[in-house]
C-alpha positions as protocol buffer text, in pm:
chain_id: "A"
residue {
  index: 1
  type: MET
  ca { x: 1298 y: 4072 z: 10117 }
}
residue {
  index: 2
  type: THR
  ca { x: 1041 y: 4266 z: 10321 }
}
residue {
  index: 3
  type: THR
  ca { x: 738 y: 4074 z: 10415 }
}
residue {
  index: 4
  type: LEU
  ca { x: 395 y: 4244 z: 10433 }
}
residue {
  index: 5
  type: GLU
  ca { x: 367 y: 4308 z: 10815 }
}
residue {
  index: 6
  type: ASN
  ca { x: 687 y: 4504 z: 10807 }
}
residue {
  index: 7
  type: ASN
  ca { x: 552 y: 4739 z: 10527 }
}
residue {
  index: 8
  type: LYS
  ca { x: 326 y: 4991 z: 10706 }
}
residue {
  index: 9
  type: ASP
  ca { x: 282 y: 5222 z: 10401 }
}
residue {
  index: 10
  type: TRP
  ca { x: -6 y: 5073 z: 10234 }
}
residue {
  index: 11
  type: GLY
  ca { x: -84 y: 5361 z: 10006 }
}
residue {
  index: 12
  type: GLU
  ca { x: -429 y: 5434 z: 9883 }
}
residue {
  index: 13
  type: PRO
  ca { x: -589 y: 5105 z: 9765 }
}
residue {
  index: 14
  type: VAL
  ca { x: -741 y: 5096 z: 9411 }
}
residue {
  index: 15
  type: SER
  ca { x: -1050 y: 4916 z: 9305 }
}
residue {
  index: 16
  type: GLU
  ca { x: -904 y: 4637 z: 9105 }
}
residue {
  index: 17
  type: VAL
  ca { x: -944 y: 4289 z: 9272 }
}
residue {
  index: 18
  type: PRO
  ca { x: -752 y: 4012 z: 9173 }
}
residue {
  index: 19
  type: ARG
  ca { x: -942 y: 3763 z: 8962 }
}
residue {
  index: 20
  type: HIS
  ca { x: -760 y: 3458 z: 9118 }
}
residue {
  index: 21
  type: VAL
  ca { x: -578 y: 3433 z: 9454 }
}
residue {
  index: 22
  type: GLY
  ca { x: -368 y: 3136 z: 9566 }
}
residue {
  index: 23
  type: ILE
  ca { x: -261 y: 3080 z: 9908 }
}
residue {
  index: 24
  type: ILE
  ca { x: 13 y: 2856 z: 10060 }
}
residue {
  index: 25
  type: MET
  ca { x: -144 y: 2805 z: 10404 }
}
residue {
  index: 26
  type: ASP
  ca { x: 171 y: 2750 z: 10611 }
}
residue {
  index: 27
  type: GLY
  ca { x: 252 y: 2765 z: 10992 }
}
residue {
  index: 28
  type: ASN
  ca { x: -7 y: 2554 z: 11154 }
}
residue {
  index: 29
  type: GLY
  ca { x: 238 y: 2337 z: 11343 }
}
residue {
  index: 30
  type: ARG
  ca { x: 466 y: 2633 z: 11457 }
}
residue {
  index: 31
  type: TRP
  ca { x: 143 y: 2812 z: 11559 }
}
residue {
  index: 32
  type: ALA
  ca { x: 49 y: 2521 z: 11803 }
}
residue {
  index: 33
  type: ALA
  ca { x: 413 y: 2477 z: 11925 }
}
residue {
  index: 34
  type: ALA
  ca { x: 416 y: 2847 z: 12027 }
}
residue {
  index: 35
  type: ARG
  ca { x: 116 y: 2786 z: 12231 }
}
residue {
  index: 36
  type: GLY
  ca { x: 246 y: 2446 z: 12394 }
}
residue {
  index: 37
  type: LEU
  ca { x: -18 y: 2267 z: 12200 }
}
residue {
  index: 38
  type: LYS
  ca { x: -20 y: 1954 z: 11978 }
}
residue {
  index: 39
  type: ARG
  ca { x: 16 y: 2003 z: 11587 }
}
residue {
  index: 40
  type: TYR
  ca { x: -350 y: 1886 z: 11555 }
}
residue {
  index: 41
  type: GLU
  ca { x: -465 y: 2181 z: 11735 }
}
residue {
  index: 42
  type: GLY
  ca { x: -300 y: 2411 z: 11476 }
}
residue {
  index: 43
  type: HIS
  ca { x: -441 y: 2226 z: 11190 }
}
residue {
  index: 44
  type: ARG
  ca { x: -775 y: 2243 z: 11351 }
}
residue {
  index: 45
  type: LYS
  ca { x: -761 y: 2620 z: 11401 }
}
residue {
  index: 46
  type: GLY
  ca { x: -643 y: 2642 z: 11044 }
}
residue {
  index: 47
  type: ILE
  ca { x: -971 y: 2521 z: 10926 }
}
residue {
  index: 48
  type: GLU
  ca { x: -1125 y: 2825 z: 11074 }
}
residue {
  index: 49
  type: SER
  ca { x: -890 y: 3034 z: 10865 }
}
residue {
  index: 50
  type: VAL
  ca { x: -995 y: 2851 z: 10558 }
}
residue {
  index: 51
  type: ARG
  ca { x: -1359 y: 2949 z: 10635 }
}
residue {
  index: 52
  type: ASN
  ca { x: -1280 y: 3302 z: 10682 }
}
residue {
  index: 53
  type: ALA
  ca { x: -1061 y: 3321 z: 10359 }
}
residue {
  index: 54
  type: VAL
  ca { x: -1334 y: 3166 z: 10153 }
}
residue {
  index: 55
  type: GLN
  ca { x: -1607 y: 3401 z: 10297 }
}
residue {
  index: 56
  type: TYR
  ca { x: -1367 y: 3702 z: 10238 }
}
residue {
  index: 57
  type: ALA
  ca { x: -1282 y: 3597 z: 9877 }
}
residue {
  index: 58
  type: ARG
  ca { x: -1652 y: 3546 z: 9801 }
}
residue {
  index: 59
  type: ASP
  ca { x: -1750 y: 3882 z: 9953 }
}
residue {
  index: 60
  type: ALA
  ca { x: -1460 y: 4067 z: 9800 }
}
residue {
  index: 61
  type: GLY
  ca { x: -1552 y: 3954 z: 9440 }
}
residue {
  index: 62
  type: ILE
  ca { x: -1248 y: 3732 z: 9388 }
}
residue {
  index: 63
  type: SER
  ca { x: -1369 y: 3457 z: 9126 }
}
residue {
  index: 64
  type: TYR
  ca { x: -1095 y: 3197 z: 9190 }
}
residue {
  index: 65
  type: LEU
  ca { x: -936 y: 3095 z: 9513 }
}
residue {
  index: 66
  type: THR
  ca { x: -680 y: 2809 z: 9521 }
}
residue {
  index: 67
  type: LEU
  ca { x: -568 y: 2671 z: 9856 }
}
residue {
  index: 68
  type: PHE
  ca { x: -271 y: 2439 z: 9893 }
}
residue {
  index: 69
  type: SER
  ca { x: -434 y: 2202 z: 10134 }
}
residue {
  index: 70
  type: PHE
  ca { x: -211 y: 1890 z: 10112 }
}
residue {
  index: 71
  type: SER
  ca { x: 111 y: 1853 z: 9914 }
}
residue {
  index: 72
  type: SER
  ca { x: 226 y: 1520 z: 9767 }
}
residue {
  index: 73
  type: GLU
  ca { x: 532 y: 1575 z: 10011 }
}
residue {
  index: 74
  type: ASN
  ca { x: 315 y: 1568 z: 10310 }
}
residue {
  index: 75
  type: TRP
  ca { x: 272 y: 1199 z: 10307 }
}
residue {
  index: 76
  type: SER
  ca { x: 633 y: 1191 z: 10456 }
}
residue {
  index: 77
  type: ARG
  ca { x: 484 y: 1343 z: 10784 }
}
residue {
  index: 78
  type: PRO
  ca { x: 425 y: 1126 z: 11084 }
}
residue {
  index: 79
  type: PRO
  ca { x: 144 y: 877 z: 11002 }
}
residue {
  index: 80
  type: GLN
  ca { x: -67 y: 1011 z: 11293 }
}
residue {
  index: 81
  type: GLU
  ca { x: -36 y: 1369 z: 11166 }
}
residue {
  index: 82
  type: VAL
  ca { x: -133 y: 1251 z: 10804 }
}
residue {
  index: 83
  type: ARG
  ca { x: -449 y: 1081 z: 10956 }
}
residue {
  index: 84
  type: ASP
  ca { x: -532 y: 1396 z: 11146 }
}
residue {
  index: 85
  type: LEU
  ca { x: -517 y: 1601 z: 10837 }
}
residue {
  index: 86
  type: MET
  ca { x: -732 y: 1340 z: 10644 }
}
residue {
  index: 87
  type: GLN
  ca { x: -986 y: 1364 z: 10915 }
}
residue {
  index: 88
  type: LEU
  ca { x: -995 y: 1741 z: 10929 }
}
residue {
  index: 89
  type: LEU
  ca { x: -1053 y: 1753 z: 10556 }
}
residue {
  index: 90
  type: LYS
  ca { x: -1339 y: 1515 z: 10598 }
}
residue {
  index: 91
  type: ILE
  ca { x: -1475 y: 1737 z: 10874 }
}
residue {
  index: 92
  type: PHE
  ca { x: -1441 y: 2042 z: 10667 }
}
residue {
  index: 93
  type: ILE
  ca { x: -1624 y: 1897 z: 10356 }
}
residue {
  index: 94
  type: ARG
  ca { x: -1909 y: 1739 z: 10559 }
}
residue {
  index: 95
  type: ARG
  ca { x: -1972 y: 2042 z: 10775 }
}
residue {
  index: 96
  type: ASP
  ca { x: -1921 y: 2324 z: 10518 }
}
residue {
  index: 97
  type: LEU
  ca { x: -2034 y: 2171 z: 10184 }
}
residue {
  index: 98
  type: ALA
  ca { x: -2405 y: 2252 z: 10229 }
}
residue {
  index: 99
  type: LYS
  ca { x: -2318 y: 2611 z: 10316 }
}
residue {
  index: 100
  type: LEU
  ca { x: -2065 y: 2652 z: 10034 }
}
residue {
  index: 101
  type: HIS
  ca { x: -2318 y: 2511 z: 9788 }
}
residue {
  index: 102
  type: LYS
  ca { x: -2590 y: 2739 z: 9911 }
}
residue {
  index: 103
  type: GLU
  ca { x: -2359 y: 3040 z: 9874 }
}
residue {
  index: 104
  type: GLY
  ca { x: -2269 y: 2964 z: 9510 }
}
residue {
  index: 105
  type: VAL
  ca { x: -1925 y: 2827 z: 9560 }
}
residue {
  index: 106
  type: LYS
  ca { x: -1786 y: 2574 z: 9317 }
}
residue {
  index: 107
  type: ILE
  ca { x: -1540 y: 2314 z: 9450 }
}
residue {
  index: 108
  type: ARG
  ca { x: -1266 y: 2184 z: 9229 }
}
residue {
  index: 109
  type: VAL
  ca { x: -978 y: 1951 z: 9339 }
}
residue {
  index: 110
  type: ILE
  ca { x: -640 y: 1940 z: 9151 }
}
residue {
  index: 111
  type: GLY
  ca { x: -363 y: 1689 z: 9227 }
}
residue {
  index: 112
  type: ALA
  ca { x: -292 y: 1315 z: 9189 }
}
residue {
  index: 113
  type: ARG
  ca { x: -559 y: 1050 z: 9284 }
}
residue {
  index: 114
  type: GLU
  ca { x: -298 y: 766 z: 9331 }
}
residue {
  index: 115
  type: GLY
  ca { x: -245 y: 680 z: 9689 }
}
residue {
  index: 116
  type: VAL
  ca { x: -561 y: 861 z: 9827 }
}
residue {
  index: 117
  type: ALA
  ca { x: -811 y: 646 z: 10020 }
}
residue {
  index: 118
  type: ASP
  ca { x: -1120 y: 563 z: 9833 }
}
residue {
  index: 119
  type: ASP
  ca { x: -1341 y: 737 z: 10099 }
}
residue {
  index: 120
  type: ILE
  ca { x: -1153 y: 1052 z: 10057 }
}
residue {
  index: 121
  type: LEU
  ca { x: -1170 y: 1038 z: 9683 }
}
residue {
  index: 122
  type: LYS
  ca { x: -1560 y: 995 z: 9692 }
}
residue {
  index: 123
  type: LEU
  ca { x: -1600 y: 1274 z: 9947 }
}
residue {
  index: 124
  type: LEU
  ca { x: -1415 y: 1500 z: 9706 }
}
residue {
  index: 125
  type: ASP
  ca { x: -1579 y: 1383 z: 9392 }
}
residue {
  index: 126
  type: ASP
  ca { x: -1928 y: 1414 z: 9551 }
}
residue {
  index: 127
  type: ALA
  ca { x: -1844 y: 1781 z: 9651 }
}
residue {
  index: 128
  type: GLN
  ca { x: -1722 y: 1864 z: 9293 }
}
residue {
  index: 129
  type: ALA
  ca { x: -2046 y: 1697 z: 9139 }
}
residue {
  index: 130
  type: LEU
  ca { x: -2277 y: 1878 z: 9377 }
}
residue {
  index: 131
  type: THR
  ca { x: -2124 y: 2226 z: 9322 }
}
residue {
  index: 132
  type: LYS
  ca { x: -2031 y: 2192 z: 8960 }
}
residue {
  index: 133
  type: GLN
  ca { x: -2298 y: 2441 z: 8843 }
}
residue {
  index: 134
  type: ASN
  ca { x: -2211 y: 2722 z: 9095 }
}
residue {
  index: 135
  type: THR
  ca { x: -2051 y: 3036 z: 8965 }
}
residue {
  index: 136
  type: ARG
  ca { x: -1989 y: 3290 z: 9229 }
}
residue {
  index: 137
  type: LEU
  ca { x: -1651 y: 3144 z: 9356 }
}
residue {
  index: 138
  type: VAL
  ca { x: -1432 y: 2867 z: 9236 }
}
residue {
  index: 139
  type: LEU
  ca { x: -1264 y: 2712 z: 9546 }
}
residue {
  index: 140
  type: THR
  ca { x: -988 y: 2475 z: 9423 }
}
residue {
  index: 141
  type: LEU
  ca { x: -829 y: 2258 z: 9684 }
}
residue {
  index: 142
  type: ALA
  ca { x: -479 y: 2140 z: 9583 }
}
residue {
  index: 143
  type: PHE
  ca { x: -479 y: 1794 z: 9744 }
}
residue {
  index: 144
  type: ASN
  ca { x: -208 y: 1538 z: 9720 }
}
residue {
  index: 145
  type: TYR
  ca { x: -62 y: 1799 z: 9476 }
}
residue {
  index: 146
  type: GLY
  ca { x: 291 y: 1878 z: 9355 }
}
residue {
  index: 147
  type: SER
  ca { x: 358 y: 2102 z: 9081 }
}
residue {
  index: 148
  type: ARG
  ca { x: 646 y: 1903 z: 8939 }
}
residue {
  index: 149
  type: ASP
  ca { x: 419 y: 1592 z: 8926 }
}
residue {
  index: 150
  type: GLU
  ca { x: 143 y: 1794 z: 8767 }
}
residue {
  index: 151
  type: ILE
  ca { x: 385 y: 1918 z: 8481 }
}
residue {
  index: 152
  type: THR
  ca { x: 527 y: 1571 z: 8443 }
}
residue {
  index: 153
  type: ARG
  ca { x: 162 y: 1415 z: 8413 }
}
residue {
  index: 154
  type: ALA
  ca { x: 81 y: 1681 z: 8155 }
}
residue {
  index: 155
  type: ALA
  ca { x: 408 y: 1615 z: 7951 }
}
residue {
  index: 156
  type: VAL
  ca { x: 317 y: 1223 z: 7951 }
}
residue {
  index: 157
  type: ARG
  ca { x: -40 y: 1298 z: 7832 }
}
residue {
  index: 158
  type: LEU
  ca { x: 90 y: 1497 z: 7540 }
}
residue {
  index: 159
  type: ALA
  ca { x: 371 y: 1251 z: 7464 }
}
residue {
  index: 160
  type: LEU
  ca { x: 100 y: 956 z: 7458 }
}
residue {
  index: 161
  type: LYS
  ca { x: -106 y: 1160 z: 7195 }
}
residue {
  index: 162
  type: VAL
  ca { x: 213 y: 1214 z: 6975 }
}
residue {
  index: 163
  type: GLU
  ca { x: 288 y: 842 z: 7018 }
}
residue {
  index: 164
  type: SER
  ca { x: -63 y: 748 z: 6913 }
}
residue {
  index: 165
  type: GLY
  ca { x: -47 y: 994 z: 6605 }
}
residue {
  index: 166
  type: GLU
  ca { x: -332 y: 1198 z: 6758 }
}
residue {
  index: 167
  type: LEU
  ca { x: -99 y: 1513 z: 6776 }
}
residue {
  index: 168
  type: LYS
  ca { x: 236 y: 1611 z: 6613 }
}
residue {
  index: 169
  type: ALA
  ca { x: 509 y: 1733 z: 6833 }
}
residue {
  index: 170
  type: SER
  ca { x: 538 y: 2044 z: 6625 }
}
residue {
  index: 171
  type: GLU
  ca { x: 170 y: 2128 z: 6727 }
}
residue {
  index: 172
  type: ILE
  ca { x: 274 y: 2160 z: 7106 }
}
residue {
  index: 173
  type: THR
  ca { x: 245 y: 2516 z: 7229 }
}
residue {
  index: 174
  type: ALA
  ca { x: 260 y: 2675 z: 7567 }
}
residue {
  index: 175
  type: GLN
  ca { x: -108 y: 2700 z: 7566 }
}
residue {
  index: 176
  type: LEU
  ca { x: -170 y: 2346 z: 7471 }
}
residue {
  index: 177
  type: PHE
  ca { x: 58 y: 2234 z: 7739 }
}
residue {
  index: 178
  type: GLU
  ca { x: -131 y: 2452 z: 7977 }
}
residue {
  index: 179
  type: ASP
  ca { x: -449 y: 2291 z: 7879 }
}
residue {
  index: 180
  type: HIS
  ca { x: -320 y: 1961 z: 8001 }
}
residue {
  index: 181
  type: LEU
  ca { x: -249 y: 2073 z: 8340 }
}
residue {
  index: 182
  type: ASP
  ca { x: -472 y: 2008 z: 8641 }
}
residue {
  index: 183
  type: THR
  ca { x: -570 y: 2380 z: 8639 }
}
residue {
  index: 184
  type: ALA
  ca { x: -699 y: 2376 z: 8279 }
}
residue {
  index: 185
  type: GLY
  ca { x: -982 y: 2613 z: 8247 }
}
residue {
  index: 186
  type: ILE
  ca { x: -883 y: 2826 z: 8559 }
}
residue {
  index: 187
  type: PRO
  ca { x: -690 y: 3142 z: 8494 }
}
residue {
  index: 188
  type: ASN
  ca { x: -341 y: 3173 z: 8624 }
}
residue {
  index: 189
  type: PRO
  ca { x: -314 y: 3337 z: 8976 }
}
residue {
  index: 190
  type: ASP
  ca { x: -286 y: 3718 z: 8977 }
}
residue {
  index: 191
  type: LEU
  ca { x: -177 y: 3701 z: 9346 }
}
residue {
  index: 192
  type: LEU
  ca { x: -7 y: 3434 z: 9546 }
}
residue {
  index: 193
  type: ILE
  ca { x: -1 y: 3466 z: 9924 }
}
residue {
  index: 194
  type: ARG
  ca { x: 215 y: 3258 z: 10157 }
}
residue {
  index: 195
  type: THR
  ca { x: 186 y: 3268 z: 10534 }
}
residue {
  index: 196
  type: SER
  ca { x: 436 y: 3184 z: 10813 }
}
residue {
  index: 197
  type: GLY
  ca { x: 734 y: 3384 z: 10695 }
}
residue {
  index: 198
  type: GLU
  ca { x: 883 y: 3130 z: 10449 }
}
residue {
  index: 199
  type: LEU
  ca { x: 1003 y: 3298 z: 10103 }
}
residue {
  index: 200
  type: ARG
  ca { x: 949 y: 3001 z: 9857 }
}
residue {
  index: 201
  type: LEU
  ca { x: 686 y: 2858 z: 9655 }
}
residue {
  index: 202
  type: SER
  ca { x: 733 y: 2491 z: 9779 }
}
residue {
  index: 203
  type: ASN
  ca { x: 636 y: 2325 z: 9451 }
}
residue {
  index: 204
  type: PHE
  ca { x: 302 y: 2498 z: 9426 }
}
residue {
  index: 205
  type: LEU
  ca { x: 166 y: 2624 z: 9080 }
}
residue {
  index: 206
  type: LEU
  ca { x: 509 y: 2668 z: 8938 }
}
residue {
  index: 207
  type: TRP
  ca { x: 388 y: 2700 z: 8585 }
}
residue {
  index: 208
  type: GLN
  ca { x: 82 y: 2902 z: 8664 }
}
residue {
  index: 209
  type: CYS
  ca { x: 267 y: 3151 z: 8887 }
}
residue {
  index: 210
  type: ALA
  ca { x: 519 y: 3274 z: 8634 }
}
residue {
  index: 211
  type: TYR
  ca { x: 382 y: 3632 z: 8640 }
}
residue {
  index: 212
  type: SER
  ca { x: 188 y: 3619 z: 8977 }
}
residue {
  index: 213
  type: GLU
  ca { x: 248 y: 3889 z: 9231 }
}
residue {
  index: 214
  type: LEU
  ca { x: 388 y: 3737 z: 9556 }
}
residue {
  index: 215
  type: VAL
  ca { x: 306 y: 3849 z: 9908 }
}
residue {
  index: 216
  type: PHE
  ca { x: 484 y: 3680 z: 10189 }
}
residue {
  index: 217
  type: LEU
  ca { x: 334 y: 3708 z: 10550 }
}
residue {
  index: 218
  type: ASP
  ca { x: 506 y: 3663 z: 10879 }
}
residue {
  index: 219
  type: THR
  ca { x: 166 y: 3555 z: 11013 }
}
residue {
  index: 220
  type: TYR
  ca { x: 98 y: 3184 z: 11082 }
}
residue {
  index: 221
  type: TRP
  ca { x: -194 y: 3055 z: 10895 }
}
residue {
  index: 222
  type: PRO
  ca { x: -414 y: 3002 z: 11200 }
}
residue {
  index: 223
  type: ASP
  ca { x: -389 y: 3375 z: 11258 }
}
residue {
  index: 224
  type: PHE
  ca { x: -478 y: 3464 z: 10906 }
}
residue {
  index: 225
  type: THR
  ca { x: -770 y: 3715 z: 10935 }
}
residue {
  index: 226
  type: SER
  ca { x: -991 y: 3911 z: 10690 }
}
residue {
  index: 227
  type: GLU
  ca { x: -801 y: 4226 z: 10794 }
}
residue {
  index: 228
  type: ILE
  ca { x: -465 y: 4062 z: 10684 }
}
residue {
  index: 229
  type: PHE
  ca { x: -626 y: 3926 z: 10359 }
}
residue {
  index: 230
  type: ASP
  ca { x: -744 y: 4285 z: 10300 }
}
residue {
  index: 231
  type: LYS
  ca { x: -385 y: 4414 z: 10348 }
}
residue {
  index: 232
  type: ALA
  ca { x: -255 y: 4159 z: 10117 }
}
residue {
  index: 233
  type: LEU
  ca { x: -489 y: 4278 z: 9838 }
}
residue {
  index: 234
  type: CYS
  ca { x: -389 y: 4649 z: 9908 }
}
residue {
  index: 235
  type: GLU
  ca { x: -36 y: 4545 z: 9863 }
}
residue {
  index: 236
  type: TYR
  ca { x: -120 y: 4378 z: 9524 }
}
residue {
  index: 237
  type: GLN
  ca { x: -345 y: 4668 z: 9416 }
}
residue {
  index: 238
  type: ASN
  ca { x: -49 y: 4919 z: 9455 }
}
residue {
  index: 239
  type: ARG
  ca { x: 188 y: 4709 z: 9232 }
}
residue {
  index: 240
  type: GLU
  ca { x: 244 y: 4765 z: 8865 }
}
residue {
  index: 241
  type: ARG
  ca { x: 198 y: 4441 z: 8671 }
}
residue {
  index: 242
  type: ARG
  ca { x: 400 y: 4447 z: 8338 }
}
residue {
  index: 243
  type: PHE
  ca { x: 413 y: 4086 z: 8232 }
}
residue {
  index: 244
  type: GLY
  ca { x: 773 y: 4140 z: 8102 }
}
residue {
  index: 245
  type: GLY
  ca { x: 674 y: 4461 z: 7921 }
}
residue {
  index: 246
  type: LEU
  ca { x: 742 y: 4832 z: 7995 }
}
residue {
  index: 247
  type: LYS
  ca { x: 542 y: 5057 z: 8198 }
}
residue {
  index: 248
  type: ALA
  ca { x: 268 y: 5213 z: 7990 }
}
residue {
  index: 249
  type: ARG
  ca { x: 340 y: 5576 z: 7899 }
}
residue {
  index: 250
  type: SER
  ca { x: 108 y: 5847 z: 7999 }
}
residue {
  index: 251
  type: THR
  ca { x: -83 y: 6008 z: 7709 }
}
residue {
  index: 252
  type: GLY
  ca { x: -149 y: 6314 z: 7892 }
}
């Protein structure tokens, strides 16, 4: 598969902007290792890329931006690295929340709450409460998130409704199932970007990305700039989305 940086023929961009962009932010550790730095420095530099991505999305007219900030599998990393990631999350929320709120960004958090420290949960809950009325951009942080876990939790919620008699099994539809996912009320991503050269979804928005356009970048996340974001959008804009159908015939 050809990744974006190897494709120099962008073509003429069109005006369509994806409504929802998801990003798997990968490569912080490798960015640091390539420079002889500790992994923490890669994560710290990655926060700057988060700020740039949010600003770009807001200015470009993207309505929803979902960032894979911490997966449910990341708990298996060395304890010090996990502590560093939690600290950086605190720093990001505390330093950027007022600015995000002022600029009309609504923060939403998806993922399991079990196992997350109370102070982290309170910080995330407060951020969501403060920004809940904002409408310029919905910034969703996938934190302690795994798509298989999300799907399982949705299935359990529906099963309990059937068990209690609130719902009949025959009434379960794909839309009803989707309404029980963490992302209920958020449109599915039009575009999913992954940095670092890896070509997989890594348990991120598996249900939601069934028809998303996928763009894989060789760039490590700390080097993700507005220019690279712009090229990813150009790649998206020059694709034809069919959703399982056929190309529309010209009426000319």
